[in-house]
C-alpha positions as CSV (number, residue, x, y, z in Angstrom):
1,M,45.0,140.3,54.8
2,I,44.8,144.6,54.3
3,T,48.1,146.5,55.2
4,A,48.2,150.0,56.6
5,Q,49.9,151.4,53.2
6,D,46.8,149.0,51.5
7,I,44.6,151.2,53.0
8,R,46.9,154.4,52.6
9,E,47.2,154.0,48.8
10,R,43.5,152.5,48.4
11,T,41.4,155.7,47.0
12,F,37.0,156.3,46.0
13,E,35.9,157.3,43.0
14,R,33.7,160.5,44.1
15,A,30.3,160.9,43.8
16,R,28.1,163.2,43.2
17,I,25.8,163.8,44.8
18,N,25.1,162.8,48.9
19,G,28.8,161.8,48.8
20,Y,30.6,161.3,51.8
21,D,33.6,164.5,53.0
22,P,36.7,163.5,51.2
23,A,38.6,164.9,53.8
24,S,36.9,162.9,56.3
25,V,37.2,160.0,55.2
26,D,41.1,160.8,54.0
27,D,41.1,161.1,58.1
28,F,39.8,157.6,58.8
29,L,41.1,155.9,56.2
30,D,44.8,158.3,58.3
31,Q,43.4,156.5,61.2
32,L,43.0,152.7,60.4
33,A,46.4,152.9,59.0
34,D,48.2,153.4,61.4
35,E,46.5,151.7,63.8
36,V,46.7,148.7,61.4
37,A,50.5,149.8,61.2
38,A,51.2,149.7,64.8
39,S,48.9,146.3,65.4
40,Q,50.7,144.4,62.4
41,K,54.4,145.6,64.8
42,E,52.7,144.3,68.0
43,N,52.5,141.3,65.9
44,A,55.9,140.9,64.5
45,V,57.1,142.0,67.8
46,L,54.7,139.9,69.3
47,K,55.2,137.0,67.2
48,Q,59.3,137.3,67.5
49,K,58.7,136.5,71.3
50,M,56.4,133.8,70.2
51,K,59.5,132.2,68.1
52,V,62.0,133.3,71.4
53,L,59.6,130.9,73.1
54,V,58.9,128.5,71.3
55,D,62.6,127.8,71.1
56,K,63.1,128.0,74.4
57,I,60.4,125.9,75.0
58,E,62.2,122.8,73.0
59,E,65.5,124.0,74.7
60,Y,63.3,123.0,78.1
61,R,61.7,119.9,76.5
62,G,65.4,118.5,75.6
63,N,66.8,119.3,78.9
64,E,63.8,117.5,80.6
65,E,64.4,114.4,78.5
66,A,68.0,114.8,79.0
67,L,67.4,115.6,82.7
68,N,65.1,112.4,83.3
69,L,67.7,109.9,81.3
70,A,70.1,111.0,83.0
71,L,67.5,110.6,86.6
72,L,66.4,107.4,85.2
73,S,70.3,106.2,84.4
74,A,71.4,107.7,88.0
75,Q,68.5,105.2,89.5
76,K,69.9,102.2,88.0
77,L,73.4,103.2,88.5
78,A,72.5,103.8,92.8
79,V,71.0,100.2,92.4
80,Q,73.5,98.9,90.9
81,I,76.2,100.1,93.4
82,E,73.8,99.2,96.3
83,K,73.3,95.7,95.3
84,E,76.6,95.7,94.7
85,A,77.5,97.1,97.8
86,K,75.1,94.9,100.0
87,D,76.8,91.2,97.7
88,R,80.3,91.7,98.9
89,A,79.3,92.9,102.3
90,A,77.3,89.6,102.5
91,A,80.5,87.5,101.2
92,M,82.8,89.3,103.9
93,L,80.3,88.5,107.0
94,A,79.7,84.4,105.5
95,D,83.8,85.2,105.1
96,A,84.6,86.5,108.2
97,D,82.3,83.8,109.6
98,K,84.0,81.2,108.3
99,Q,87.2,81.6,109.4
100,V,85.7,82.8,112.9
101,K,84.4,78.7,113.5
102,A,86.9,77.9,111.5
103,R,90.1,79.5,114.4
104,V,87.4,78.8,117.0
105,G,86.7,74.7,115.8
106,A,91.5,75.5,115.8
107,I,91.1,76.5,119.8
108,E,88.6,73.8,120.8
109,D,90.7,71.2,119.4
110,E,93.7,72.5,120.6
111,V,92.1,72.7,123.9
112,E,90.6,69.1,123.5
113,L,94.5,68.3,123.3
114,Q,95.9,69.8,125.9
115,N,93.4,68.9,128.0
116,R,94.3,65.1,126.6
117,R,97.6,65.6,127.6
118,L,96.4,67.3,130.9
119,E,95.1,64.0,131.6
120,D,97.7,62.2,130.5
121,A,99.9,63.8,132.6
122,K,98.1,63.3,135.7
123,A,97.4,60.2,135.3
124,A,101.2,59.2,134.3
125,T,101.7,60.4,137.6
126,A,99.4,59.6,139.7
127,Q,100.7,56.2,138.4
128,Y,104.7,57.0,138.9
129,F,103.9,58.0,142.3
130,E,101.9,54.7,142.5
131,S,104.6,53.0,141.7
132,V,107.5,54.5,143.8
133,R,105.1,54.1,146.8
134,A,105.4,50.2,146.2
135,L,109.0,50.5,146.0
136,C,109.3,52.4,148.9
137,G,106.7,50.1,150.7
138,E,109.3,47.0,149.5
139,Q,112.5,48.4,150.4
140,L,111.0,49.7,153.7
141,K,110.0,46.5,154.3
142,K,113.1,45.1,153.9
143,L,114.7,47.2,155.7
144,D,112.1,46.1,158.5
145,L,113.1,42.7,158.4
146,I,117.1,42.8,157.9
147,A,117.1,45.3,160.9
148,G,114.2,43.5,162.7
149,D,117.1,40.1,162.8
150,Y,120.2,42.5,162.5
151,V,121.4,42.7,166.4
152,P,125.3,44.4,166.5
153,E,127.8,42.9,168.7
154,E,128.3,45.9,170.3
155,E,126.2,49.1,170.0
156,A,128.3,51.8,171.4
157,P,125.6,55.1,173.1
158,V,125.5,57.6,169.9
159,E,127.4,60.8,172.1
160,E,130.6,58.4,172.1
161,A,129.7,57.3,168.0
162,A,130.1,61.1,167.2
163,E,133.3,60.9,168.8
164,V,135.2,58.9,167.0
165,V,133.1,59.5,163.9
166,E,135.5,63.4,165.3
167,E,138.4,62.0,165.7
168,L,138.6,59.9,162.3
169,P,141.6,61.3,160.2
170,Q,140.8,62.9,157.6
171,A,141.3,60.8,154.4
172,E,139.6,59.3,151.1
173,P,136.4,56.9,152.3
174,A,137.7,53.2,152.0
175,F,134.0,51.1,151.4
176,D,135.5,48.0,153.0
177,F,132.9,47.6,155.1
178,D,131.8,43.9,157.4
179,L,128.6,43.0,156.5
180,G,128.7,38.8,157.7
181,G,125.4,39.7,159.7
182,V,123.7,41.1,157.7
183,D,124.8,38.5,154.3
184,N,123.0,35.7,156.9
185,V,119.8,37.4,157.2
186,A,119.8,38.5,153.8
187,A,120.6,34.5,153.0
188,Q,118.1,33.6,155.3
189,L,114.8,35.7,154.2
190,G,115.7,34.8,150.0
191,L,116.7,38.9,150.0
192,D,119.6,39.8,147.9
193,N,122.0,42.9,149.7
194,T,123.6,43.8,146.9
195,Q,120.2,45.5,145.6
196,T,120.1,48.5,145.1
197,F,117.7,51.5,146.2
198,N,116.4,52.8,142.5
199,L,113.8,54.7,141.5
C-alpha cells in the first residue's frame, strides 16, 4: 500500500528530451500525497469508529442473548407460578366443597334426628293424653256408679251447708268420715273405695 510518505519521497530520473516539467510533477505529487494522507487519516478514524461500533454490536448481542434468556426464564417462571396458583386454587375449592358437604350432611343428620325426636315426643304426648283420658274416663265411670247408688240420708240445701261451714271453728282438719253407704255401694260394684285418682 502506497503511503503519502512514499509519494513524497519518490524521485524520478530527469529526461533529457521532451520530459515532464519537474515542478509540475512535484506539485502534483504533493497534492496527491496530501489527498492520500487525508484518506488514510479518514480511514483510521472510520476504522476506529467501526471498531467501537463492532464492540457495541457485540455488547448488544450479548445483552440481547441475556435478555432472551431472562425473558425465557421469566416466561417459564410465570407458567410455573400460574400452574401452582391454579393447583392451589383447585385444592382449596375441593377442600372447601368437602367441608361444606360434610357440614351440610351433619346439619341434615341433626335435622333428621331432631325431627325423629319431635315425632317421638308428639307420639309420646298423644299416648300420654290418651292414657290420661282413659284413666279419667274410668274414674268418671266409677264416680257415676258411686253417685248413682249413693243417696244421702238428709240433703241440706246449699245455703245451709255454706252457713254451717262458716260456723265451724278453725281447727286442725280431722278426716273422720262415715263412708258406710259408699262402702256398701263399692262392694256391690266390686270396686275398691281406697283406690286413688292417679295420673
